[in-house]
C-alpha positions as CSV (number, residue, x, y, z in Angstrom):
1,Q,-47.5,-10.5,-9.2
2,R,-48.3,-7.0,-8.9
3,V,-46.0,-4.1,-10.7
4,R,-46.8,-0.1,-10.3
5,D,-45.3,2.3,-12.2
6,M,-44.4,5.8,-11.4
7,N,-48.2,7.2,-11.7
8,D,-48.9,4.4,-9.2
9,I,-51.1,2.9,-11.1
10,V,-50.7,-1.5,-10.4
11,Y,-50.5,-4.0,-13.0
12,R,-52.0,-7.1,-12.6
13,R,-53.5,-10.6,-13.9
14,A,-57.1,-10.2,-13.2
15,K,-58.8,-12.6,-10.7
16,T,-62.7,-13.6,-10.2
17,D,-63.0,-10.8,-7.8
18,D,-62.3,-7.7,-10.1
19,A,-65.2,-9.1,-12.5
20,E,-67.4,-5.8,-11.2
21,A,-65.0,-3.4,-11.7
22,I,-63.6,-4.7,-14.7
23,Y,-67.3,-5.2,-16.2
24,V,-68.0,-1.2,-15.2
25,F,-64.4,-0.9,-16.7
26,G,-65.4,-2.3,-20.3
27,R,-68.8,-0.6,-20.2
28,Q,-66.9,3.0,-19.8
29,L,-64.7,1.9,-22.6
30,L,-67.1,0.7,-25.4
31,S,-69.1,3.6,-24.7
32,E,-66.3,6.2,-25.4
33,T,-64.3,4.9,-27.9
34,S,-65.0,2.7,-31.6
35,L,-61.7,2.0,-31.8
36,M,-62.3,-1.7,-30.1
37,L,-63.2,-5.0,-32.3
38,L,-66.6,-5.2,-30.2
39,Y,-69.3,-2.7,-29.5
40,P,-70.8,-2.4,-26.2
41,D,-73.5,-4.5,-26.6
42,E,-71.0,-8.0,-27.4
43,R,-68.8,-7.2,-24.6
44,A,-70.5,-9.1,-21.2
45,K,-73.4,-8.1,-20.1
46,S,-73.4,-8.8,-16.8
47,I,-71.2,-8.8,-13.7
48,D,-71.5,-12.6,-13.5
49,D,-70.7,-12.6,-17.7
50,M,-67.3,-10.8,-16.3
51,R,-66.8,-13.3,-13.9
52,F,-67.4,-16.0,-16.4
53,V,-64.6,-14.6,-19.1
54,I,-62.3,-14.2,-16.2
55,Q,-62.9,-18.2,-15.2
56,R,-62.0,-19.2,-18.7
57,F,-58.4,-16.9,-18.9
58,Q,-57.7,-18.5,-16.2
59,E,-58.6,-22.2,-16.9
60,M,-56.6,-21.7,-20.2
61,P,-52.8,-22.2,-20.0
62,C,-51.8,-19.6,-22.8
63,H,-54.5,-17.2,-22.4
64,F,-54.6,-14.4,-19.8
65,L,-56.1,-10.8,-18.5
66,I,-54.1,-7.8,-17.4
67,N,-55.5,-5.0,-16.0
68,A,-54.4,-1.5,-14.6
69,W,-55.7,-0.1,-11.3
70,D,-55.2,3.2,-10.5
71,G,-56.0,2.5,-6.9
72,D,-59.7,0.9,-7.0
73,L,-60.7,2.0,-10.4
74,C,-59.9,-0.4,-13.2
75,V,-58.5,2.0,-16.1
76,G,-56.7,-0.3,-18.4
77,E,-57.1,-3.8,-19.9
78,A,-54.5,-5.9,-22.7
79,L,-55.7,-9.6,-22.9
80,C,-53.6,-11.7,-24.7
81,M,-55.0,-15.2,-26.3
82,G,-51.8,-17.5,-27.0
83,G,-52.1,-20.8,-29.1
84,Q,-53.5,-23.7,-28.2
85,F,-52.2,-26.0,-30.3
86,K,-48.3,-27.6,-30.9
87,R,-47.5,-25.7,-33.9
88,N,-49.0,-22.2,-32.6
89,K,-48.8,-22.1,-28.8
90,H,-45.5,-19.8,-29.0
91,A,-47.9,-17.1,-30.6
92,G,-50.5,-14.9,-28.8
93,R,-53.1,-12.2,-30.2
94,I,-53.3,-9.2,-28.2
95,G,-55.8,-6.3,-27.8
96,V,-55.3,-3.1,-24.9
97,G,-57.8,-0.9,-24.2
98,I,-57.7,2.2,-21.7
99,L,-60.1,4.8,-20.6
100,A,-59.5,8.1,-22.0
101,S,-59.3,9.7,-18.7
102,H,-55.7,8.1,-18.6
103,Y,-54.8,8.4,-22.2
104,G,-50.7,9.6,-22.6
105,R,-50.5,8.6,-18.3
106,G,-47.5,5.6,-19.5
107,V,-50.9,3.1,-19.5
108,G,-50.9,1.6,-22.7
109,K,-46.5,1.4,-21.9
110,G,-46.8,0.0,-18.7
111,L,-49.7,-3.0,-20.1
112,M,-47.8,-3.8,-22.9
113,R,-45.0,-4.7,-20.7
114,A,-46.9,-6.0,-18.2
115,I,-48.5,-8.3,-21.2
116,E,-45.1,-9.2,-22.6
117,R,-43.2,-10.1,-19.0
118,V,-46.2,-12.9,-18.9
119,A,-46.0,-14.0,-22.4
120,E,-42.0,-14.6,-22.0
121,A,-42.9,-16.5,-18.5
122,I,-45.1,-18.8,-20.4
123,G,-43.1,-19.4,-23.1
124,I,-45.1,-17.5,-26.2
125,V,-42.4,-16.0,-28.2
126,R,-44.6,-14.1,-31.1
127,L,-47.0,-11.2,-29.8
128,D,-49.1,-9.8,-32.4
129,L,-52.5,-7.2,-32.9
130,T,-54.3,-5.8,-34.9
131,V,-55.1,-1.6,-34.8
132,M,-57.3,0.2,-37.0
133,E,-55.5,2.3,-39.9
134,H,-56.6,5.9,-38.6
135,N,-55.9,5.1,-34.8
136,K,-52.2,6.7,-35.1
137,R,-51.8,7.2,-31.6
138,A,-51.6,3.7,-30.5
139,H,-50.3,2.3,-33.8
140,H,-47.7,5.1,-32.2
141,L,-47.6,3.5,-29.2
142,Y,-46.8,-0.2,-30.7
143,L,-44.0,0.8,-33.1
144,S,-42.2,2.9,-29.9
145,M,-42.9,-1.1,-28.2
146,G,-41.1,-2.7,-31.1
147,Y,-43.7,-4.0,-32.8
148,K,-43.5,-4.2,-36.4
149,D,-46.3,-3.7,-39.3
150,E,-46.5,-6.3,-41.2
151,G,-49.0,-5.8,-43.4
152,I,-52.6,-4.6,-43.8
153,N,-56.0,-6.3,-44.0
154,R,-58.4,-4.2,-46.2
155,H,-61.9,-4.2,-45.3
156,S,-62.1,-6.4,-42.3
157,L,-64.1,-4.4,-39.8
158,L,-67.3,-2.6,-40.6
159,V,-67.4,0.0,-38.1
160,D,-71.0,2.3,-37.9
161,G,-71.9,1.5,-41.8
162,K,-68.1,2.1,-43.4
163,W,-64.9,0.2,-44.0
164,V,-61.8,0.0,-42.0
165,N,-58.5,-1.3,-42.6
166,E,-56.3,-2.5,-40.2
167,I,-52.8,-2.7,-39.7
168,M,-51.3,-6.6,-38.7
169,M,-48.5,-5.7,-36.0
170,A,-46.2,-8.0,-34.8
171,K,-43.0,-8.1,-32.0
172,L,-41.2,-11.4,-31.2
173,L,-40.0,-11.4,-28.4
174,D,-37.1,-13.4,-28.5
175,E,-35.3,-10.9,-30.6
176,A,-36.1,-8.3,-29.0
177,A,-33.4,-6.0,-27.4
């Protein structure tokens, strides 16, 4: 399923044919920000590695990867890793990344809406995430989308030799307005 927004950005689930473009996106994303969980050398190391990651997401029923496309250029990514057991299969952990060139263009909101649509369709009712405490732009986005702060993970990340706290956030889709 493809959804196009007013800026002509297309949001759709990743396909193995997208591996090269998503690999290039990931390299660029991690080279331009330190706000993501991974360092550049921790993401897929090749196009084949990226293809394998996409295949794994396709094989797992509660996992999915959605990308934002500006023409042929991958400019954003949102992933959901749903629970794998009866007691937590209704909950998904999400992550979002957007190229700096597309900040302020609604790509974050588009990705969040796409994640929520797919999550609801497969029976996920709780989405949670963490955001670095100093990442005000992302924190504001999540609040504007109805996510609530649930607490602070103190010293949960070590980024470039400095401790970083993360804000835990969640949204209950079955309570959303």
